[in-house]
N, C-alpha and C positions, 0 to 999 in steps of 0.2 A: 515354416514360419518366416514371413517376409518383413520382419521388423526386429529391432534390437530394444527390448524393454530395459528401461533404466531403473534399477532397484534403488529405493530410498532407505538408507540405513535407519534402523529403529533407534529410538532414544527413550530416556526415562522422563520426558516432559509430561506426558499424560495430561494434556490440557483438558479442562472442562468448560462447559458453557459459561460458567461464572468467572473464569479467568480473564482478566483484562489484557488487551493487546493494543499496540500502537504500530502503525505502518508508516514508512517514510521512504521517499525515493522516486523512482521512475514508474513506468506503466504497471508492472506487476504489483507494486504496493497499492495502486488503485484497484486492480482487479481482485486481488486476494482480500483486500480490505472491504470491498463492496460485498463480496460473498459472505464474509464473516458478519457484516452488518445485517445483511438479508436474513441471516440465520440467528439473529438476536444476540450475537456475541457483543460484549461491551468493548467495542473497538473505536479508536480514534484513527481516522483514515487521512493520511497525507495532510496534516494541518497547515502546511505552508505551500500546498499545491505541488504539482509534479516537479521533482528536483532530480537532475540527471547525474551530476558529477559528485564523487565521494567527498571532496573538500567542502562543498557547500552543504551536503548532508550533515557532516560532522559539525560544522559551524552552527547550524540550526539546532542540532541536538544539544550542543554545549550551551547555547542560549536557553534552550528549554530546561536544562539542568540548573539554570540560575547564574551561569557565567556572564558577567557584564559585557554587553555589546551594544554600541550606539547605532541603532538602525537608522536614526535620522540622518546621520552622516553618509548613509549609503542609499539615499533616495534620489530619484531623478524625475524631472517633469518632461513629458513628451506629448505634444498635441493637446495640452491642457489636462492631462491625466498624470497623477503621481504614481510612480512605481518604486519598488524596492529591488535593488540589484540582487539581493539574497533570496528573493521569493519569486514564485511563479506569477505571471501576468494576471491570473484570476484574482489575486489580491492586489487591488489597485483602487484609486479613488480620485475624483476631481479635487477633493479637499485633502491637503497634506495631513492635518490633524486627525481626520477620520481614518486615514490609512494607518497612522501611528497607533491609534486606538485599536484598530483591528489586529495589528501585529501584537500589541500587548495582550489582547484577549487570547490570541492563538498561543502565545508563549505560556500564559497561565494554564490554559487547557492542557498543553503539552506537558508541563511540569507535573500537574496533578496526575495525569495518566502514567507518566514515566515512574512516578513514585509508587504506583500501585500495580503496574503491569507485570505480568509473568513473562510476557514475550514482546520483544521489539523486533519487527521485521524491517530490514533495510534492503531495498532493491537498488543495485548499482546499474546505471544505464550506459555510461560512457566514461572513458578516461580522457577524452578530449574536452578541454575546458577553454574558457575565454577570460583573458586578463584585461581589465580596464587600463588603458595606457596611462591615464592620469594618476592612477594610484598603484598600479602593478598588482592589484588584488584580483583574485579569481572571483567571477560573478556566477550566480546561478542562472541568470537569464539576461539576455541583451535587450529585451523589450523592443525589438525592431529598430534600435538606434543605429546610426551609420556604422558600417563594418570598420571604417577607419579608426573608430574609437577603441578598438579591441585588438589584442594579439591572440591568435589561436595557438594553444600549446597542448602537448601530450603529457599528462601528469605521470611522474615517476612513481613506481611502486613504493619506494622508501618514503616519499612525501605523503602518500595516501595512508600508508600504514602508521606513520607517526601521528597523523591527525586522528586516526581511529583509536590508537592507544591512549591518547589524551582524553578523548571523549568517553572511552570505555571506563576509565578510572572515575570520571565524573558520574557516569551512570551508576556504577557500583556504589558510589558514595551516597547517592540518594535512594538507591534501591538495591541492596546486596543480593536480592533473590532474582533479579531480572536476568532473562536469557535473551541472547541476540541471535536471530536467524538471518543469515546473509543469503541473498540471491543475486544472480546476474540476469539482467533483462535479455531475452532472446531477440528483441526487436532490433533490427539492423539500422544503423544511422548512415544511410547511403549518401547523404549530402556531404559527409566527410570523406567519401570514396569508400568502396568496398574493402580496399587494401588497408586503409587506416582503421576502418571499423574492426577488421580482424585483429589488428595489433591492439586496439583499445580493449576489446573483449578479453584478449589473452592477458593483458595487464590486470584487468579486474579479477579474472579467474585466479591468477597467481596471488593477488592480494587476499582473496577469500581463503585460499588454501593456507597461506601463512598465518592468517588470523585464527583459523580453526585449529591449526596445529599448536598455536601458542596459548589458547584459552579453552578450558573445558566447557564454559558456558556460552561459547560462540559456535554456532552450528551453520552448516551450509545445506540449502535445499536446491537440488539440481534442476530447477525450472528450465535453465538454459540448455542443459543436456537433454532433458525430456523433449523439448521442442525441436532441437536440431537433429537428434538421433532417433528417439522413439517415434516421433511424429514427423519423420523426414519425408514430407510430401506436401506439395503446394495446395492440396485440397484442405489442409488445416490452417491456411492463411486467408485473411480477408483479401478483397480485390486489390488492395495496395501491395500485396505480396510481402508485407513487412510485419503486420500485426496478426497474432493468433485469432482464429475464429472462436465462437462461443463453445463449439465442440471441443477444441483444443484446451480452452480455459477450464472447461468443466473436468476434463481428464486430468489436468494438472492439479486442480482443486481436490479431486478425489485422492490423488497421490499424497497431497499435503495433509489432508485430514487423516488418512490412514497412518501416516508416519508420526503425527504429533498429538492427536486427540484420542481420548479414551473411547472404548467400545460403546459406552453409554451415549456419548456425544454423537457417534456415528449412527446409532439407532435413532437418536433424536432428530438428526437432520433429514432422515428418511421420512419420519412422521411429519416434520414441519414442511417438507417439500410436498407431501400429499395434501397437507392443509392449505398451502399456498395455491395449489391447483384448484382446490374447492373454492377458495376465496376469489379466484379469477373467473369462475364460472358465471356466464351470463345467459339467462333464460330468454327464449323468444316470448314466453308468457309469464312475466315476473309476478303477476298477481294470482296465478293459478294455485290451486290447493297443493299440487305436487311440489311446486317451487317453494312455497311458503314452508312446507314440511322440511324440504331440503335445507332452507335457511335455519330453521329451528335446530335441526340435528347438527348442522355445521357449527352453530354457536355453542351448543353443548359440548361438542368435541374440542372446540377451541378453548373453552374454559377448563376442561379437563387437562388439556396439554399445558396450559398456563399454570395450573395448580401443581402439576407433577414436576415441571421443569423450572418453575419460578421465573417466568418471562412476562414482560409487559405486552399484553395484546389489546390494550384499550382502543387503539386506533382501528384494529381489525374488527373488534366487537362493535364499534360505532358504525362501521361500514355495513355490517350485517343488519344491525338494528334499523338503519335508514331504509333498508329494502323490505322490511317487514310491514305488513298492512294489518 
């Protein structure tokens, strides 16, 4: 055997298709969130865009819990576009009030999801952070502003843990049943140098260890270890040699589902994957009797799947109806 398989400890989460999930943080939050969404899970994916450092993640979660925070004081205009230092650049606008309205909507969505979610997935990307010199506050994104405006720092474990403890109490206050799943992104931040990246990941891993030791409802999923040890081969990386390929992402997704979801859900995603392949099928002769029969059978199977698992397939059904003649 030429690999070291990373076992994922079993839990009593037993998540179902109907359990709500929220993901926040760096790349894995987007990847796992997208896969949950594709499988009809009621998930809110990275509502504030990709966020890399733990302090910014905690600040946004606290605001999502209802803790007062004046985002207007943390806006900046660059080349005619308004940005928020606490959010990803994907949330920006030429109009200041439009951006503030967007932030308000995302906060409301986040609060509603947190109040009902059974699982919150937090992916930590780096312990390297940037402080705005004028305020000495850590920012989530520099928005391509001049480097001289910021100081680069390495966040201490104690500071990150203190921020998490505060937001964890706030999360439990609005949703006593919420579980938190921590992950560390395996994506290396080479612009910080490989040596600094190693220190950064080590700090994040220590943080996760200490938090899971302190709280029963805080779990750790070893996406970082799976990528670096189980999939220790550059064929599992994209051409940039930093990000996992789809094959690697699918493998980690399977590990995730097996660890935290019920057997019924695992059976469901196999059936839904088969259905998605049928929905993607394109015929060379769309008006032929054989293809029209295929569309009719697929629509019938889709409706049966929707009825059995209580999922919304209206969009998929419309797509099939449009192809019928």
